[in-house]
C-alpha positions, -999 to 999 in steps of 0.1 A, spaced: -599 42 -239 -565 52 -239 -559 59 -200 -570 43 -173 -598 69 -159 -610 75 -126 -654 81 -123 -666 88 -92 -705 88 -89 -727 116 -77 -748 98 -58 -727 81 -34 -708 106 -23 -693 103 11 -705 119 43 -676 154 47 -655 150 77 -660 165 110 -634 191 108 -651 205 73 -685 209 89 -679 228 125 -674 261 129 -635 269 135 -628 281 165 -601 309 173 -568 297 195 -565 309 228 -548 343 234 -512 338 256 -532 355 285 -557 329 286 -529 297 285 -514 318 312 -546 315 330 -556 282 327 -523 273 339 -525 294 369 -559 273 379 -579 310 371 -568 336 400 -546 359 375 -575 389 370 -583 402 336 -572 430 317 -600 452 311 -619 465 278 -604 491 260 -634 520 257 -643 519 220 -631 550 202 -652 575 183 -659 571 151 -646 597 134 -661 590 98 -693 595 94 -717 565 88 -725 565 48 -756 577 38 -786 564 16 -795 583 -11 -823 565 -32 -857 562 -17 -891 545 -22 -897 509 -24 -873 481 -24 -880 466 -67 -878 427 -54 -849 407 -74 -859 392 -112 -854 359 -108 -831 339 -135 -843 325 -165 -850 283 -160 -820 262 -167 -826 242 -207 -828 205 -203 -789 190 -202 -787 163 -226 -778 127 -217 -746 127 -237 -735 163 -221 -746 153 -185 -721 126 -189 -698 148 -200 -702 166 -176 -697 140 -150 -670 124 -166 -643 146 -181 -622 118 -197 -650 96 -213 -659 104 -249 -686 116 -259 -703 98 -284 -725 101 -308 -753 86 -321 -735 84 -358 -706 71 -345 -705 32 -336 -698 29 -295 -669 18 -283 -665 -21 -269 -675 -26 -233 -647 -19 -212 -640 -47 -180 -646 -26 -148 -640 -36 -107 -673 -40 -90 -688 -6 -74 -683 -1 -37 -707 28 -20 -676 55 -18 -655 44 -38 -636 53 -71 -645 36 -96 -610 20 -119 -617 16 -155 -587 -12 -167 -588 -14 -212 -589 -41 -226 -552 -62 -236 -541 -58 -267 -549 -88 -294 -515 -103 -309 -515 -116 -341 -513 -162 -348 -482 -167 -352 -477 -191 -385 -472 -222 -380 -459 -226 -411 -428 -202 -410 -409 -230 -387 -408 -259 -409 -404 -245 -441 -371 -225 -428 -359 -258 -416 -370 -273 -447 -352 -249 -470 -319 -247 -451 -317 -289 -442 -323 -288 -486 -291 -261 -488 -270 -287 -467 -280 -317 -486 -270 -300 -516 -233 -289 -510 -229 -321 -496 -233 -336 -523 -213 -312 -551 -185 -323 -527 -189 -357 -525 -193 -356 -562 -163 -326 -572 -142 -353 -549 -154 -384 -566 -144 -367 -593 -113 -355 -591 -88 -376 -603 -61 -399 -573 -32 -401 -593 -1 -382 -597 -2 -352 -625 23 -343 -642 31 -310 -659 46 -303 -692 86 -303 -676 84 -333 -664 71 -329 -631 57 -345 -607 25 -320 -588 15 -329 -551 -26 -347 -545 -42 -316 -532 -54 -323 -497 -94 -327 -485 -99 -291 -479 -77 -283 -511 -109 -301 -529 -130 -293 -510 -126 -263 -529 -116 -269 -559 -159 -281 -556 -170 -248 -545 -144 -233 -577 -112 -223 -563 -93 -238 -595 -66 -223 -612 -73 -204 -642 -50 -176 -643 -8 -172 -645 -3 -133 -639 36 -122 -639 53 -91 -639 84 -84 -648 100 -109 -669 125 -97 -696 148 -128 -699 132 -151 -681 120 -180 -706 75 -185 -692 81 -225 -699 110 -222 -674 86 -203 -651 56 -221 -658 78 -252 -648 89 -235 -614 59 -224 -606 46 -266 -608 11 -256 -612 -17 -261 -640 -50 -250 -656 -76 -265 -633 -56 -276 -602 -70 -268 -572 -56 -231 -558 -52 -241 -524 -32 -264 -531 -3 -246 -545 21 -237 -522 32 -205 -525 63 -203 -505 84 -236 -522 74 -220 -559 88 -189 -548 121 -203 -535 123 -227 -571 120 -192 -590 147 -176 -570 173 -205 -581 171 -197 -615 203 -177 -626 182 -148 -638 157 -139 -610 173 -125 -582 137 -122 -557 105 -133 -563 71 -123 -552 39 -155 -549 5 -148 -540 -29 -169 -541 -54 -142 -555 -87 -159 -549 -105 -173 -564 -83 -187 -598 -55 -164 -601 -13 -172 -596 7 -130 -593 41 -133 -599 62 -111 -595 98 -111 -610 129 -89 -596 156 -98 -627 197 -95 -629 206 -63 -644 242 -80 -665 270 -59 -652 307 -76 -662 325 -104 -686 337 -127 -660 372 -144 -681 383 -174 -659 397 -212 -674 397 -200 -712 353 -195 -710 336 -162 -704 307 -162 -678 278 -130 -678 278 -118 -640 255 -90 -618 273 -63 -600 271 -87 -571 290 -106 -589 266 -138 -591 273 -158 -627 241 -158 -649 251 -171 -677 280 -190 -693 297 -189 -727 267 -153 -732 276 -145 -767 278 -118 -786 251 -99 -772 265 -89 -741 303 -82 -758 299 -49 -747 310 -51 -713 338 -48 -694 361 -77 -687 372 -88 -659 400 -117 -650 416 -132 -620 401 -149 -587 373 -134 -564 372 -102 -592 337 -108 -598 327 -104 -563 354 -67 -564 343 -60 -600 320 -32 -593 350 -13 -570 371 -10 -600 344 0 -621 330 26 -602 368 41 -598 366 39 -642 334 56 -638 347 88 -620 375 91 -642 360 95 -678 394 100 -698 410 69 -688 374 46 -691 373 46 -728 405 28 -728 408 2 -706 400 -30 -724 407 -54 -691 406 -52 -651 425 -82 -636 425 -84 -602 459 -102 -588 459 -120 -554 429 -110 -546 446 -77 -530 449 -53 -558 444 -44 -595 464 -38 -627 442 -21 -659 452 -34 -693 446 -5 -719 435 -17 -753 473 -1 -766 485 -28 -743 502 -10 -715 497 -21 -677 486 3 -657 500 -17 -622 475 2 -594 485 0 -558 468 -19 -529 456 11 -506 436 44 -519 437 28 -558 419 60 -565 449 83 -557 465 68 -583 439 62 -609 434 100 -603 476 109 -607 475 89 -640 449 104 -652 463 137 -648 494 130 -666 474 115 -688 457 146 -696 492 171 -693 520 151 -711 500 127 -731 515 101 -711 490 66 -723 499 79 -764 534 72 -758 557 42 -768 557 21 -731 539 -10 -723 534 -1 -679 532 22 -658 542 17 -618 518 35 -593 520 8 -565 548 30 -546 531 57 -533 563 87 -545 570 81 -573 559 62 -605 577 42 -624 576 37 -670 588 7 -682 594 15 -723 587 -5 -747 618 -25 -762 622 -3 -791 619 27 -775 644 17 -747 663 5 -774 665 47 -792 665 56 -761 701 37 -752 714 46 -783 709 83 -783 723 82 -751 754 65 -764 759 95 -788 753 126 -762 774 108 -737 815 116 -763 800 154 -766 789 157 -728 833 143 -726 846 166 -753 827 192 -741 844 182 -710 881 180 -716 877 212 -733 
């Protein structure tokens, strides 16, 4: 039985109240209430005479003896189940073939009160008494197994310092690194990107790690600093990619020029950092710079030469003078002296003269552009002697022409 049902026994009906059994009394009118208030001396209003009926009473058209009413047929006997249904509408009707519902606990019936039916509480499934001990046992076994594996790993781990192939000593990993190594966090691969000229052995020696070492003991920041101290490497990114990979990304320096200093050549980049000393014939095609402070200012003069494509192939070296200005040494032996300020303007003037008059193809040894309002050209000794002889020969002719 779903919800609580209320059943009323038809035999135990309570007595009806008096206001339902007594006839309804009409309320007194206003005159009656006033008369009662004045002590009954108010005269009563005379009743109006009944009006004459304008409409005649209806006539009976059928005459003869009255017909006795026909009695209804006797009612069929009501089955007990249907009778129960009529008495208790909320109670389901059961058939003899279906199993009767279980008895329901009810409160004792008292005369004049309704019968309240309370359904039985649902049955609860008893808990499994073996489930909780089983889970506790499995959890304890798992913890004991992990602690045992950790103890074996720490016991088998070497306690003496490890040396790499380059002779560097690797620090012994800490406790947490050993724990991670016990769970498989060990270096198995080193992935390097951007390596062009740096040696593989040099990089591995700078990383200071080897296969099988605890990856949590690897110091990525210290490895990055050691890599950036190498001559070819400008910047580096070092990462630990769990569970077993060390990732390295390199940015190598680009060869820019050859710096001649102290009778030796040094390979430098655009920022003036020395990469190699005596690099060999592999970098012989690079421009040569000479003088103190030349590597740090090499990009300045080389960019100016890039803007003058007719002059750049003629230049073999750029010489820094007093760390203030530049001289250009050409393949023909000519020295071009550039000013300290606005060297780009002077270099443009020289390029225009060479394009129009082939100045740099003549027998000269120097072109001085240090003064902004004039240019001084120094001839070679042979050219200067030939010019002096020509001037001497032209002098008598000029004098004779003047006397005549």
